[in-house]
All heavy atoms as an XYZ file, in Angstrom:
842
protein
N     131.926     72.719    113.467
C     130.591     73.120    113.108
C     130.336     72.638    111.680
O     131.165     72.652    110.860
C     130.464     74.612    113.236
C     129.039     75.111    112.955
S     128.689     76.773    113.543
C     129.628     77.759    112.417
N     129.103     72.212    111.456
C     128.666     71.742    110.131
C     128.468     72.900    109.154
O     128.624     74.046    109.481
N     128.133     72.483    107.973
C     127.848     73.496    106.912
C     126.611     74.285    107.229
O     125.567     73.707    107.613
C     127.704     72.794    105.584
C     127.424     73.761    104.450
C     127.371     72.998    103.116
C     126.983     73.960    102.025
N     127.666     73.798    100.831
N     126.634     75.567    107.070
C     125.486     76.431    107.346
C     124.755     76.684    106.004
O     125.389     76.902    104.982
C     125.957     77.820    107.862
C     126.598     77.768    109.240
C     127.098     79.168    109.607
C     125.585     77.307    110.261
N     123.441     76.568    106.025
C     122.633     76.827    104.850
C     121.996     78.161    104.995
O     121.501     78.556    106.018
C     121.594     75.731    104.718
C     122.125     74.373    104.419
C     122.456     73.482    105.395
C     122.401     74.017    103.063
C     122.966     72.262    105.140
C     122.899     72.821    102.782
C     123.168     71.923    103.781
N     122.052     78.921    103.918
C     121.498     80.273    103.895
C     119.989     80.215    103.655
O     119.503     79.447    102.826
C     122.108     81.160    102.844
C     123.482     81.561    103.163
C     124.164     82.422    102.121
C     123.452     83.081    101.068
N     124.288     83.870    100.172
N     119.268     80.997    104.474
C     117.827     81.118    104.238
C     117.600     82.326    103.316
O     118.293     83.313    103.438
C     117.137     81.332    105.580
N     116.634     82.222    102.435
C     116.279     83.301    101.508
C     114.828     83.697    101.869
O     113.960     82.899    101.986
C     116.392     82.841    100.086
C     117.821     82.598     99.679
C     118.406     81.328     99.785
C     118.614     83.601     99.232
C     119.650     81.053     99.427
C     119.946     83.367     98.875
C     120.485     82.097     98.972
O     121.743     81.848     98.625
N     114.676     85.037    102.041
C     113.375     85.520    102.411
C     112.649     86.064    101.151
O     113.275     86.544    100.221
C     113.540     86.689    103.446
C     114.240     86.282    104.715
C     114.582     87.525    105.561
C     113.368     85.313    105.487
N     111.319     86.105    101.223
C     110.568     86.668    100.083
C     109.766     87.843    100.701
O     109.491     87.907    101.866
C     109.660     85.649     99.486
O     108.774     85.183    100.431
N     109.429     88.740     99.883
C     108.614     89.880    100.299
C     109.065     91.108     99.522
O     110.012     91.114     98.701
N     108.349     92.207     99.836
C     108.586     93.468     99.026
C     109.881     94.139     99.480
O     110.503     94.845     98.728
C     107.366     94.375     99.171
O     107.202     94.723    100.500
N     110.210     94.009    100.772
C     111.449     94.651    101.253
C     112.160     93.704    102.220
O     111.634     93.312    103.221
C     111.046     95.978    102.013
C     112.248     96.806    102.417
C     111.838     98.203    102.773
C     113.089     99.052    102.966
N     112.762    100.397    103.373
N     113.379     93.423    101.856
C     114.254     92.545    102.652
C     115.463     93.310    103.080
O     116.107     94.035    102.299
C     114.674     91.321    101.817
C     113.495     90.574    101.246
C     115.600     90.376    102.543
C     112.592     89.961    102.271
N     115.848     93.190    104.348
C     117.032     93.794    104.857
C     118.207     92.791    104.754
O     118.076     91.608    105.053
C     116.847     94.206    106.334
C     115.908     95.375    106.457
C     114.530     95.138    106.553
C     116.379     96.705    106.404
C     113.652     96.203    106.638
C     115.464     97.766    106.510
C     114.145     97.497    106.598
O     113.245     98.542    106.650
N     119.333     93.282    104.255
C     120.490     92.428    103.927
C     121.733     92.983    104.592
O     121.801     94.125    105.031
C     120.712     92.327    102.419
O     121.045     93.667    101.943
C     119.530     91.838    101.680
N     122.745     92.118    104.743
C     124.071     92.537    105.247
C     124.668     93.524    104.300
O     124.649     93.284    103.060
C     124.909     91.246    105.389
S     126.624     91.638    105.897
N     125.201     94.598    104.753
C     125.803     95.606    103.896
C     127.072     95.150    103.238
O     127.546     95.711    102.293
C     126.006     96.897    104.669
O     126.938     96.712    105.640
N     127.690     94.116    103.826
C     128.937     93.603    103.268
C     128.782     92.583    102.158
O     129.376     92.685    101.111
C     129.786     93.014    104.425
O     130.007     93.957    105.431
C     131.180     92.509    103.901
N     127.885     91.554    102.447
C     127.801     90.448    101.501
C     126.391     90.300    100.929
O     126.179     89.447    100.103
C     128.189     89.169    102.162
S     127.069     88.589    103.459
N     125.406     91.147    101.326
C     124.034     91.124    100.807
C     123.271     89.844    101.150
O     122.245     89.546    100.525
C     124.031     91.366     99.277
C     124.511     92.704     98.887
C     123.645     93.799     99.412
N     124.202     95.121     99.100
C     124.088     96.154     99.889
N     123.399     96.040    101.012
N     124.569     97.325     99.567
N     123.674     89.132    102.179
C     122.935     87.987    102.641
C     121.605     88.469    103.308
O     121.594     89.464    104.016
C     123.799     87.244    103.699
S     123.040     85.787    104.410
N     120.530     87.733    103.054
C     119.271     88.091    103.625
C     119.314     87.951    105.154
O     119.854     87.010    105.658
C     118.140     87.144    103.108
C     117.794     87.418    101.674
N     116.645     86.876    101.114
C     118.380     88.145    100.736
C     116.581     87.307     99.834
N     117.669     88.040     99.612
N     118.727     88.968    105.826
C     118.708     88.973    107.333
C     117.301     89.060    107.904
O     116.989     88.342    108.850
C     119.500     90.181    107.866
C     120.976     90.164    107.430
C     121.643     91.515    107.893
C     121.751     89.027    108.030
N     116.446     89.909    107.347
C     115.140     90.132    107.960
C     114.212     90.670    106.935
O     114.625     91.367    105.994
C     115.258     91.055    109.166
N     112.916     90.464    107.230
C     111.872     91.017    106.408
C     111.340     92.298    107.044
O     111.393     92.508    108.241
C     110.686     89.992    106.288
O     109.594     90.599    105.702
N     110.889     93.174    106.172
C     110.318     94.447    106.643
C     109.121     94.183    107.573
O     108.871     94.939    108.529
C     109.827     95.267    105.458
C     109.297     96.595    105.806
N     110.094     97.685    106.216
C     108.062     97.087    105.838
C     109.337     98.723    106.516
N     108.134     98.408    106.281
N     108.421     93.093    107.370
C     107.284     92.742    108.220
C     107.669     92.414    109.667
O     106.841     92.388    110.529
C     106.538     91.567    107.660
C     105.934     91.863    106.294
O     105.693     93.061    106.016
O     105.745     90.908    105.473
N     108.929     92.080    109.915
C     109.427     91.710    111.260
C     109.973     92.930    112.072
O     110.467     92.749    113.152
C     110.529     90.614    111.146
C     109.915     89.341    110.628
O     108.807     89.050    111.010
O     110.651     88.668    109.890
N     109.844     94.113    111.537
C     110.285     95.322    112.248
C     109.316     95.610    113.427
O     108.160     95.667    113.249
C     110.358     96.532    111.356
C     111.543     96.380    110.366
C     110.591     97.835    112.220
C     111.668     97.555    109.418
N     109.895     95.755    114.581
C     109.105     96.165    115.751
C     109.157     97.679    115.943
O     108.208     98.340    116.234
C     109.598     95.464    117.023
C     109.357     93.995    116.919
C     108.948     96.058    118.323
C     109.957     93.169    118.070
N     110.344     98.284    115.721
C     110.538     99.690    115.906
C     111.699    100.184    115.079
O     112.738     99.559    114.952
C     110.808     99.980    117.387
O     111.140    101.391    117.563
N     111.534    101.422    114.517
C     112.559    102.092    113.826
C     113.136    103.233    114.623
O     114.015    103.967    114.192
C     112.089    102.633    112.487
C     111.811    101.544    111.462
C     111.399    102.229    110.148
C     111.181    101.223    109.061
N     110.790    101.926    107.795
N     112.532    103.484    115.791
C     112.909    104.655    116.607
C     113.844    104.274    117.787
O     113.707    104.744    118.848
C     111.637    105.355    117.125
O     110.933    104.472    117.969
N     114.778    103.412    117.513
C     115.767    103.005    118.506
C     117.088    103.624    118.162
O     117.439    103.760    117.001
C     115.901    101.474    118.514
C     116.534    100.918    119.712
C     115.888    100.778    120.898
C     117.872    100.527    119.655
C     116.507    100.241    121.991
C     118.507    100.013    120.734
C     117.793     99.836    121.932
N     117.820    104.039    119.172
C     119.093    104.680    118.929
C     120.219    103.854    119.471
O     120.278    103.502    120.703
C     119.120    106.077    119.692
C     120.333    106.902    119.390
C     120.384    107.374    117.928
O     119.328    107.569    117.281
N     121.540    107.512    117.397
N     121.150    103.456    118.634
C     122.317    102.742    118.994
C     123.499    103.663    119.206
O     123.420    104.858    118.957
N     124.575    103.111    119.635
C     125.812    103.954    119.919
C     126.314    104.639    118.675
O     126.842    105.738    118.699
C     126.899    103.054    120.526
C     128.104    103.818    120.950
C     129.161    102.914    121.520
N     128.578    102.016    122.572
C     129.064    100.876    122.861
N     130.149    100.373    122.281
N     128.544    100.164    123.799
N     126.126    103.962    117.481
C     126.662    104.486    116.234
C     125.580    105.028    115.330
O     125.853    105.224    114.145
C     127.498    103.381    115.571
C     128.636    102.899    116.373
N     129.735    103.622    116.604
C     128.781    101.719    116.981
C     130.561    102.939    117.386
N     130.030    101.759    117.637
N     124.398    105.213    115.834
C     123.366    105.746    115.001
C     122.034    105.038    115.136
O     121.809    104.254    116.076
N     121.152    105.276    114.178
C     119.827    104.687    114.192
C     119.918    103.137    114.089
O     120.720    102.571    113.360
C     119.017    105.137    112.981
O     118.943    106.630    113.065
C     117.598    104.620    112.981
N     119.088    102.474    114.883
C     118.987    101.028    114.921
C     117.568    100.591    114.820
O     116.656    101.304    115.272
C     119.657    100.522    116.179
N     117.300     99.421    114.186
C     116.000     98.848    114.064
C     115.887     97.657    114.958
O     116.795     96.898    115.067
C     115.757     98.475    112.616
C     115.594     99.536    111.618
C     115.685    100.887    111.965
C     115.315     99.279    110.332
C     115.529    101.860    111.036
C     115.140    100.267    109.358
C     115.234    101.572    109.722
O     115.097    102.569    108.757
N     114.690     97.502    115.562
C     114.413     96.309    116.366
C     113.566     95.308    115.530
O     112.533     95.735    114.950
C     113.582     96.733    117.590
C     114.378     97.208    118.801
C     115.091     98.530    118.443
C     113.394     97.405    119.942
N     114.070     94.119    115.453
C     113.369     93.077    114.673
C     112.919     91.910    115.586
O     113.624     91.560    116.519
C     114.331     92.489    113.622
C     114.620     93.374    112.439
C     115.654     94.274    112.502
C     113.827     93.332    111.321
C     115.949     95.166    111.470
C     114.111     94.181    110.246
C     115.155     95.095    110.337
N     111.811     91.356    115.234
C     111.291     90.226    116.060
C     111.885     88.878    115.568
O     111.967     87.978    116.347
C     109.781     90.182    115.971
O     109.340     89.939    114.622
N     112.281     88.842    114.328
C     112.824     87.560    113.797
C     113.898     87.828    112.765
O     113.716     88.796    111.926
C     111.677     86.756    113.142
C     112.098     85.373    112.809
O     112.922     84.796    113.544
O     111.560     84.810    111.836
N     114.954     87.136    112.798
C     116.081     87.280    111.791
C     116.568     85.910    111.372
O     116.296     84.869    112.022
C     117.232     88.072    112.410
C     116.819     89.502    112.746
C     117.808     87.426    113.668
N     117.245     85.866    110.255
C     117.811     84.642    109.695
C     119.270     84.925    109.305
O     119.691     86.034    109.225
C     117.066     84.111    108.425
C     115.614     83.739    108.800
C     117.053     85.095    107.345
N     120.050     83.812    109.139
C     121.427     83.922    108.721
C     122.295     84.679    109.618
O     123.234     85.365    109.164
C     121.516     84.449    107.259
C     120.745     83.648    106.250
O     120.763     82.416    106.322
N     120.007     84.237    105.392
N     122.084     84.598    110.913
C     122.901     85.284    111.886
C     123.290     84.303    112.994
O     122.623     83.292    113.209
C     122.225     86.515    112.526
C     121.931     87.567    111.453
C     121.022     86.133    113.308
N     124.386     84.612    113.699
C     124.745     83.850    114.865
C     125.063     84.856    115.980
O     125.378     85.998    115.734
C     125.986     82.923    114.597
O     127.014     83.717    114.073
N     124.989     84.364    117.240
C     125.223     85.194    118.402
C     126.681     84.991    118.887
O     127.148     83.828    118.946
C     124.278     84.902    119.505
C     122.779     85.248    119.299
C     121.954     84.791    120.436
C     122.627     86.718    118.989
N     127.283     86.046    119.316
C     128.593     85.995    119.906
C     128.433     85.670    121.421
O     127.382     85.397    121.927
N     129.583     85.766    122.107
C     129.538     85.507    123.583
C     128.756     86.613    124.317
O     128.706     87.740    123.930
C     130.994     85.508    123.982
C     131.729     86.198    122.903
C     130.913     86.059    121.673
N     128.159     86.163    125.430
C     127.417     87.185    126.265
C     128.417     88.053    127.004
O     129.465     87.602    127.410
C     126.593     86.460    127.335
C     125.548     85.512    126.737
C     124.866     84.782    127.888
C     123.902     83.724    127.324
N     123.279     82.951    128.372
N     128.082     89.333    127.134
C     128.902     90.240    127.903
C     128.083     91.391    128.485
O     127.067     91.753    127.879
C     130.027     90.851    127.030
C     129.557     91.658    125.873
C     130.697     92.201    125.036
O     131.378     91.431    124.357
O     130.930     93.485    125.121
N     128.447     91.866    129.596
C     127.821     93.052    130.204
C     128.377     94.240    129.510
O     129.556     94.450    129.371
C     128.141     93.095    131.732
C     127.353     92.095    132.478
O     126.250     91.633    132.007
O     127.764     91.684    133.568
N     127.436     95.118    129.103
C     127.829     96.342    128.370
C     126.966     97.506    128.828
O     125.765     97.375    129.013
C     127.580     96.075    126.849
C     128.243     97.082    125.945
C     127.993     96.753    124.481
N     128.606     95.464    124.133
C     128.323     94.831    122.959
N     127.439     95.303    122.140
N     128.918     93.667    122.673
N     127.606     98.663    129.036
C     126.907     99.843    129.376
C     126.409    100.518    128.087
O     127.220    100.930    127.275
C     127.798    100.792    130.151
O     128.249    100.125    131.322
C     127.026    102.060    130.574
N     125.107    100.532    127.910
C     124.494    101.138    126.753
C     123.880    102.467    127.182
O     123.943    102.852    128.348
C     123.459    100.210    126.126
C     124.023     98.853    125.712
C     122.894     97.916    125.288
C     125.003     98.999    124.590
N     123.190    103.173    126.263
C     122.585    104.444    126.556
C     121.584    104.281    127.670
O     121.421    105.139    128.470
C     121.946    105.006    125.298
C     122.998    105.333    124.236
C     121.042    106.193    125.585
C     122.427    105.653    122.872
N     120.912    103.126    127.708
C     119.813    102.909    128.680
C     120.304    102.263    129.994
O     119.542    101.866    130.838
C     118.711    102.052    128.105
O     119.260    100.848    127.637
C     118.017    102.769    127.023
N     121.642    102.085    130.141
C     122.184    101.498    131.339
C     122.928    100.195    131.068
O     123.255     99.923    129.922
N     123.188     99.447    132.132
C     123.930     98.188    132.060
C     123.004     97.056    131.552
O     121.930     96.845    132.102
C     124.513     97.829    133.363
C     125.363     96.575    133.435
C     126.651     96.716    132.595
C     125.734     96.225    134.872
N     123.467     96.304    130.547
C     122.710     95.176    129.991
C     123.632     94.031    129.656
O     124.812     94.258    129.374
C     121.976     95.613    128.734
C     120.985     96.699    128.912
N     119.728     96.519    129.418
C     121.083     98.003    128.674
C     119.087     97.687    129.480
N     119.912     98.568    129.046
N     123.144     92.810    129.667
C     123.934     91.680    129.158
C     123.447     91.462    127.722
O     122.269     91.248    127.448
C     123.659     90.390    130.027
O     124.033     90.657    131.317
C     124.472     89.286    129.464
N     124.404     91.570    126.772
C     124.091     91.478    125.380
C     125.039     90.484    124.705
O     126.077     90.081    125.229
C     124.188     92.856    124.675
C     123.227     93.841    125.282
C     125.620     93.414    124.722
N     124.662     90.080    123.512
C     125.551     89.319    122.633
C     125.530     89.923    121.237
O     124.441     90.281    120.772
C     125.028     87.855    122.546
N     126.663     90.133    120.668
C     126.752     90.721    119.304
C     126.137     89.742    118.328
O     126.180     88.523    118.502
C     128.186     90.957    118.919
C     128.734     92.234    119.593
O     127.935     93.130    119.924
O     129.947     92.374    119.724
N     125.543     90.284    117.236
C     124.961     89.495    116.187
C     125.927     89.568    114.974
O     126.320     90.636    114.568
C     123.602     90.064    115.759
C     122.657     90.056    116.959
C     123.012     89.284    114.567
C     121.337     90.802    116.642
N     126.257     88.419    114.417
C     127.205     88.288    113.309
C     126.520     87.697    112.093
O     125.615     86.790    112.212
C     128.391     87.363    113.669
C     129.234     87.879    114.771
C     128.967     87.522    116.099
C     130.250     88.709    114.524
C     129.780     88.025    117.093
C     131.060     89.197    115.539
C     130.836     88.847    116.843
O     131.647     89.333    117.843
N     126.875     88.170    110.911
C     126.419     87.572    109.657
C     127.011     86.168    109.523
O     128.253     86.008    109.746
C     126.778     88.462    108.483
S     126.344     87.727    106.865
N     126.222     85.159    109.183
C     126.717     83.776    109.006
C     127.648     83.671    107.800
O     128.461     82.746    107.788
C     125.602     82.803    108.930
C     125.030     82.408    110.253
O     125.585     82.643    111.255
N     123.841     81.784    110.188
N     127.508     84.526    106.851
C     128.272     84.405    105.624
C     129.663     85.074    105.711
O     130.680     84.483    105.519
C     127.496     84.964    104.399
C     128.324     84.916    103.153
C     126.215     84.129    104.226
N     129.654     86.364    106.058
C     130.882     87.145    106.095
C     131.402     87.444    107.468
O     132.467     88.051    107.650
C     130.751     88.425    105.293
S     129.619     89.610    106.011
N     130.665     87.119    108.512
C     130.941     87.319    109.898
C     131.100     88.765    110.335
O     131.728     89.112    111.320
C     132.216     86.531    110.281
C     132.064     85.033    110.089
C     133.338     84.266    110.478
O     134.342     84.895    110.860
O     133.227     83.088    110.415
N     130.420     89.679    109.557
C     130.459     91.080    109.975
C     129.509     91.264    111.187
O     128.508     90.596    111.333
C     129.898     91.920    108.788
N     129.865     92.186    112.076
C     129.044     92.526    113.215
C     127.871     93.364    112.708
O     128.099     94.394    112.070
C     129.813     93.259    114.336
C     128.945     93.722    115.446
C     130.992     92.415    114.781
N     126.636     92.910    113.037
C     125.430     93.613    112.541
C     124.705     94.391    113.561
O     123.989     95.338    113.287
C     124.503     92.575    111.923
C     125.029     91.702    110.775
C     124.111     90.596    110.511
C     125.316     92.589    109.569
N     124.937     94.011    114.861
C     124.179     94.640    115.879
C     124.330     93.832    117.150
O     125.362     93.224    117.399
N     123.275     93.745    117.943
C     123.326     92.990    119.184
C     121.976     92.459    119.599
O     120.936     92.891    119.075
C     123.960     93.796    120.306
C     123.108     94.925    120.801
C     122.192     94.886    121.822
C     123.022     96.257    120.247
N     121.607     96.097    121.944
C     122.069     96.975    121.034
C     123.666     96.896    119.221
C     121.809     98.318    120.769
C     123.354     98.222    119.018
C     122.434     98.906    119.748
N     121.894     91.561    120.529
C     120.657     91.035    121.098
C     120.798     91.075    122.636
O     121.830     90.718    123.236
C     120.400     89.593    120.666
C     119.156     88.985    121.233
C     118.901     87.586    120.675
C     117.724     86.915    121.171
N     116.654     87.658    121.885
N     119.748     91.555    123.285
C     119.718     91.533    124.738
C     119.514     90.122    125.191
O     118.606     89.438    124.689
C     118.608     92.384    125.277
C     118.823     93.873    125.082
C     118.253     94.536    123.961
C     119.586     94.600    125.937
C     118.439     95.852    123.734
C     119.801     95.984    125.742
C     119.223     96.568    124.656
O     119.385     97.911    124.422
N     120.336     89.588    126.128
C     120.166     88.167    126.545
C     119.875     88.039    128.020
O     119.540     86.971    128.517
C     121.457     87.364    126.213
C     121.626     87.195    124.699
C     122.707     87.982    126.868
N     119.921     89.140    128.741
C     119.533     89.111    130.196
C     118.933     90.395    130.530
O     119.451     91.516    130.173
C     120.785     88.859    131.008
C     120.458     88.820    132.500
C     121.695     88.477    133.321
N     121.362     88.690    134.720
C     122.189     89.268    135.566
N     123.353     89.682    135.217
N     121.841     89.376    136.873
N     117.826     90.425    131.238
C     117.205     91.687    131.654
C     117.636     92.056    133.069
O     117.950     91.171    133.902
C     115.693     91.549    131.574
C     115.037     90.722    132.723
C     113.544     90.774    132.627
O     113.036     90.759    131.505
O     112.937     90.826    133.693
N     117.728     93.312    133.284
C     117.912     93.855    134.620
C     116.617     94.420    135.079
O     115.768     94.783    134.268
C     119.055     94.925    134.574
C     120.432     94.286    134.450
C     120.941     94.031    133.181
C     121.148     93.957    135.532
C     122.175     93.427    133.012
C     122.395     93.381    135.434
C     122.882     93.107    134.147
O     124.149     92.550    134.045
N     116.465     94.557    136.402
C     115.170     95.080    136.906
C     114.691     96.391    136.264
O     113.520     96.625    136.085
C     115.382     95.228    138.419
C     116.489     94.304    138.663
C     117.333     94.228    137.427
N     115.654     97.237    135.938
C     115.244     98.528    135.443
C     115.001     98.556    133.897
O     114.588     99.603    133.334
C     116.340     99.581    135.715
O     117.535     99.152    135.067
N     115.255     97.468    133.177
C     115.091     97.443    131.753
C     113.754     96.903    131.291
O     113.193     96.074    131.953
C     116.228     96.631    131.077
O     116.117     95.300    131.455
N     113.261     97.404    130.201
C     111.991     96.891    129.719
C     112.022     95.434    129.274
O     113.007     95.042    128.610
C     111.662     97.775    128.510
C     112.561     98.904    128.594
C     113.735     98.443    129.412
N     111.110     94.601    129.630
C     111.160     93.188    129.375
C     111.108     92.859    127.835
O     111.635     91.864    127.399
C     110.019     92.481    130.054
C     110.096     91.019    130.007
C     108.998     90.388    130.891
N     109.235     88.975    130.969
C     109.756     88.301    131.995
N     109.978     89.004    133.071
N     109.958     87.059    131.968
N     110.513     93.729    127.091
C     110.368     93.468    125.634
C     111.714     93.375    124.948
O     111.881     92.699    123.933
C     109.577     94.609    124.981
C     109.261     94.320    123.522
C     110.242     95.967    125.081
C     108.256     93.265    123.298
N     112.753     93.963    125.500
C     114.063     93.918    124.844
C     114.660     92.486    124.716
O     115.444     92.287    123.839
C     115.049     94.828    125.578
C     114.751     96.351    125.473
C     115.724     97.138    126.279
C     114.717     96.786    124.066
N     114.225     91.600    125.554
C     114.781     90.279    125.441
C     114.202     89.482    124.227
O     114.775     88.540    123.734
C     114.341     89.412    126.705
C     115.125     89.733    127.942
C     114.619     88.885    129.106
C     116.605     89.519    127.767
N     113.170     90.055    123.648
C     112.500     89.370    122.528
C     112.940     89.842    121.175
O     112.451     89.362    120.125
C     111.002     89.495    122.668
C     110.399     89.084    123.998
C     108.926     89.440    124.031
C     110.618     87.603    124.211
N     113.898     90.796    121.103
C     114.204     91.459    119.798
C     115.656     91.363    119.478
O     116.531     91.152    120.360
C     113.764     92.942    119.817
C     112.289     93.095    119.977
C     114.524     93.687    120.888
N     115.978     91.531    118.242
C     117.313     91.675    117.722
C     117.479     93.116    117.242
O     116.589     93.702    116.590
C     117.503     90.749    116.475
C     117.375     89.281    116.826
C     116.085     88.678    116.850
C     118.462     88.543    117.082
C     115.995     87.353    117.134
C     118.355     87.167    117.395
C     117.116     86.607    117.414
O     116.975     85.271    117.699
N     118.590     93.698    117.555
C     118.836     95.133    117.189
C     119.929     95.164    116.117
O     121.055     94.725    116.367
C     119.265     95.938    118.428
C     118.122     95.993    119.435
C     119.638     97.355    118.021
C     118.160     95.027    120.519
N     119.552     95.660    114.945
C     120.525     95.867    113.869
C     120.809     97.354    113.782
O     119.910     98.166    113.720
C     119.942     95.414    112.530
C     119.904     93.937    112.341
C     118.852     93.391    111.636
C     120.881     93.112    112.846
C     118.764     92.041    111.469
C     120.773     91.742    112.680
C     119.749     91.197    111.983
N     122.074     97.709    113.813
C     122.480     99.091    113.594
C     122.348     99.346    112.122
O     122.874     98.623    111.273
C     123.961     99.330    114.058
C     124.378    100.761    113.785
C     124.041     99.036    115.568
N     121.659    100.384    111.766
C     121.303    100.636    110.389
C     122.501    100.820    109.451
O     122.441    100.584    108.274
C     120.359    101.868    110.301
C     119.680    102.017    108.947
C     118.833    101.072    108.484
C     119.911    103.107    108.211
C     118.205    101.215    107.272
C     119.289    103.280    106.975
C     118.455    102.313    106.497
N     123.656    101.246    110.025
C     124.873    101.400    109.168
C     125.374    100.066    108.635
O     126.025    100.052    107.635
C     125.977    101.988    110.054
C     125.764    103.388    110.596
C     126.869    103.775    111.561
C     125.564    104.428    109.482
N     125.018     98.932    109.310
C     125.598     97.704    108.915
C     124.620     96.833    108.159
O     124.911     95.736    107.691
C     126.042     96.925    110.165
C     126.987     97.694    111.056
C     126.722     97.801    112.386
C     128.065     98.279    110.536
C     127.597     98.544    113.189
C     128.939     98.997    111.313
C     128.668     99.164    112.651
O     129.532     99.869    113.460
N     123.395     97.251    108.039
C     122.308     96.480    107.340
C     121.920     97.150    106.032
O     121.843     98.317    105.954
C     121.084     96.303    108.276
C     120.031     95.536    107.567
C     121.501     95.573    109.498
């Protein structure tokens, strides 16, 4: 893989990786703050930068079975959350369009 370039965001509130402080998302890209992850409060974002997706896997979450991919920081490779990559008939379609960051890691 080639060299990765970090994107820097501007704005009044920027969410960063809790390990290396790399920029991840702008406050303006929050879709919801009322999402609950396995390890606590999680935020749904419409757009993120400086992250990569891990392999797809089926995982049983609070809302049932979903195909997800973990989200990793491009700089320190810390796990930040996950992204839904496949919808099941019982899941809301909106989840395919968002990135979920667990608030403990951001």
